[in-house]
N, C-alpha and C positions, 0 to 999 in steps of 0.2 A: 504494500500500500504506500502511495506517495504521501509526503508530508501534508500536502493540501487536502488529500482525502481524509487523513487522520484528523486534521483541524476541523473540517466540515462535520465529521462524525462526532467529534467532541461537542461542537456547537449544537448539533442535533440532539445529543444526549442531555445537554443542559435544558434545552427547550422541552423535550418530551418528559424529563423528570419534573420540570416545573409544572407541566400540564397534569401529570399524575399526582404531584404534590397537592394540587388544588382539588382534583376530583377523585384521587385514589385510583384512577383508571385512564384509559385512552392513550397515554404516553407510550406505554409498552407496545400497544397495538400499532401505533405509527412506526415506532423504531424497528420492530421486527419486519415490517413490510419493506422498509428501506434496506435493511441488512440482507434480506432474502434476495433483493434485486441486485445487490453488489457482491455478495460472497457466496461460496458453496454452502449448502444448507447446514452441514454439520458445524462449520465454523461460525455461521450466523447464529445458530442456536447457542453455541458456547459463549460467544461474545454477549449475546442478549441476556443469557442467564447471569453472567457476571454483573452487568449493569443493573439488572433488575434486583439482584440480591443486595447490591449496594444501595440502590434507590429505596427499595422497600425497607431495608434494614434501618437506614437513617430516618425514614418516615416513621417507622414503628417506635424508634427511640424518642423522637420528638413528641409523639403523641402517646407515649407508653401508659399514661394514666387512664387512657380511654380504651385500652384493649379489653375485649370481652373474651375470656379464655375458653369458655365452654364451646363456642363455635370453632375455635382454633383446633381443639383436641379432636373433635369429630371430623373436621375437614382433613387434617393431617392423616388420620387413620384411612380415610378414603383414598388419599393420594398414594399411600403405601400399597394399598390393594391394587391400584391401577398400575403402579410401577412394576410390581411383581408379575402381573399378568403380561404386560407389554415386553418385559425383559425376556420372555420365552420366545417372542417373535422377532424382536430387534428390528422393527420396521422403521424405515426412513422415507417419508413422503417426497414426491417430486415438488418442485417449486409451484407449478400451477395448482396442484391439489392442495398445497398448504395455503395458498391465497384464497381458494374457494372455501375451505374450512374456516379460515379467518373471517370471511364475510358472512357466512351462514350462521356461525356460532351465536351471535347476539339474538337471533330469531328463534333459537331452539326452545327458549322459554315459552314462546307463543304456542307451542304444540301441546302444552299442558292444558288440562281442563280449565274452563273459565273460573271455576270456584277454587282453583288451586291457589294457595297463598304461601309463598316462600317464607320460611321462618328460620332465621339464622340461629336461633336458640334451640332448635330441634336437633337432637343427636342423629336421628335417622336421616333427616334431610341433609345435615352437614356431611355425613358420610357419603351419601349418594352424590352430592355436589362435588365433594372432594375427588371421588372416583371419576366422575365425568370431566371435571376440570383438568385433572392430571392427564387424562386421555387426550383432551384437546391440546394441552401444553406439549405433549410429545408429538402430536400431529402438526401443530401450527406454530408452536413456540410460546403462545400465550393462552390463557384461559379467561382473560379479563372480561370479555363480554358476558359470559355465562355467570361468572362469580359476581360481576357487577349487578346483574339482574337479581341474584340471590340476596345480596345485601340491600340494594336499593328498594326492593319491594318489602323488606322487613320493617321492624319498628325501631331500629337503631338510629341515633341522630348522626349528623354528618361527621363529627369527630370520631365517634365509635366505629362508623363504617370505614373511614380512612385507616384508623389504627388497627382494627381487627383484620381487615382485608390485607393490609401490608404484612402483618405477622403471618397470615396464611400463605401469602405469596413468597415470603422468604423460603419457607420449606418447599413449596412447589418448584420454585426455580432452582433450588439446590439439588432436588431430585432430578430435574431436567438436565442440569449440568453433569450429574453423575451418569445419566443415560447417554447423552451425546458426547461426553468427554471420556467415557471409559467402557460402558457396557456394550454399545453397538460396535460392529466391525467398521473399520476406517473412521475411527473417532475423530472429532474435530480438535484442532489445536488453536492456541491463542498466544500472540506475542505478549510477554509479561509487561512491557512498557505500555502497550495499548490497553491492557487490562487495568493498569494503575490509572491511566488517564481517564478511562471509562468510569472507574469508581469515583474519582474526584469530580468529574463532570456531573455524575448522577447526584452526588451529595450537594453540590452547589445549587442545582436546579430545585432539588427538594427543599432546601433551606429557604430559598427565595420565595417559594410558594406559600409558606406558612401564613404570612400576613394576609394574603388574598383569601385563603380559606376562612380565616377568622371573620373577614368582612362580609362573607356571604350568608344568606339565610338558608335554612334547610330546603325551602321550596325552590329557591334559585338554583341551589346545588343539584337537586333532582331533575329539574327542567333542562338545564344546560348539559348535564351528564348524559341524559337520554338522547338529546339532539346530536351531540358529538359522536357517540357510539354508533348511531344509525347512519350518519353520514360516512364515517370511515368504513363501516361494514359494507355499505353499498358499493363503495369504490373498489374494495378488495374482491367482491364477487365479479365485478366487471373485468378487473385486471386478470383474475384467474381464468375466466372464460376466454378472454382474449389470448392468453398464452397457450391455452389448449387448442384453440382454433388456428392461431397463427404463431406457432413456436418460433423462437429466435433461431 
């Protein structure tokens, strides 16, 4: 990678971490799309995992007083179940397939019955969402849209959503790093210097976002988060279908 590309990636990581720092979502979804377009899928997944562990870890630390631990335990258990299952197959999706899954994932929640109400404090739901989200993470690099719907439709306030989701995501991305960095064949590698720069950029963006989150109301938070996720998801569906029909 050229120095200019590294600089642009660092600026992108600051921007996407800033966005995730406000909404607890969306930034990682944008970042993985760019990385998939620039890098081999294994390397993209490894770099994305490093940045997201740093970003979510710092976010969880800043909002540590608002973490709800019951959803975290159930979610992590579901993640471990999914990782164990996928480790038997060691599947790595193609880039177009990854884009399509990225775009479709926010709308999976719409398939549930109309009277279904996600409850982050339910152990059963937490485990099921953890399994589904870890599966999406191994297929697309992120589980943000699905886990976002899980927390946004619950009763937690915006600070609890950001803090609890960040804690869940730390574990999810760590397991993704283990999968793409060691479990699969032809595992991805990462330049240590780039990894350090990615961590620093993620922490800067997350820190800058804290004040903006404090200024928002819960209603504003939910409205804008939903709009952003829908827009990004629609773009990725179009991008994935385009790559399938007209491969490079």
